[in-house]
N, C-alpha and C positions, 0 to 999 in steps of 0.2 A: 628822509626823502633826500635824494641827491638835488644838487643845484639845477641840473638839466631837467629832472622831473617837475621841480617847482616852477620853472620858467614855462615849460610845456603846458603845464596846468594853467597858469595865468594866461597865456596866449590862447589856449582852448576856450576859456571863459569869455575872452574878448572877440575872438574872430569866428567862433562856431555860430552859425546862423540859428541853430536851435537853442542857443543859450540866452538866457534872460538878459545878460549884459552885453548882447552882441552890439558891436561898434557900428555896424552898417556902413563902414567905409573901408577901402582897401588899406592895407598896412605894408610898410616897407621895413625890412630889417636889414640894417647896415652891419657888416662885420668888419671892424677896423683891425688892421694888423693881422690878418689871416696868414700871413706867411710865418707866424710864429706858432701856428697850430701844433706843430710837433712838441712844443714845450707845454702845451695845454690840452691834453687829450679830451677834455670835456667839450671844447669847442668842435671837434670832429663829431663827437657822439650827439651833440646838439643839432648840428647841421644835417646830419644823417637822419636823426629822428624827425626833424622839422620837415624835411624834403618828403619823407616816407608818409608822414601824416597828411601833408598837403595833396600828395598823389593818390592816397587811397581813401581819403575822406569823400563821402558823396554828398 
């Protein structure tokens, strides 16, 4: 499992309303030093998957 998959799975368990461990509070994700994302392709993959999941989840 990639790091992105692991983080997305953890976030899903916390912020999915259908999850038993739903946080019931809004979440804020801060991405520090995003200007270096060209050196860390995982950050771009993570941001893209996070936004896609947030927009397509009902």
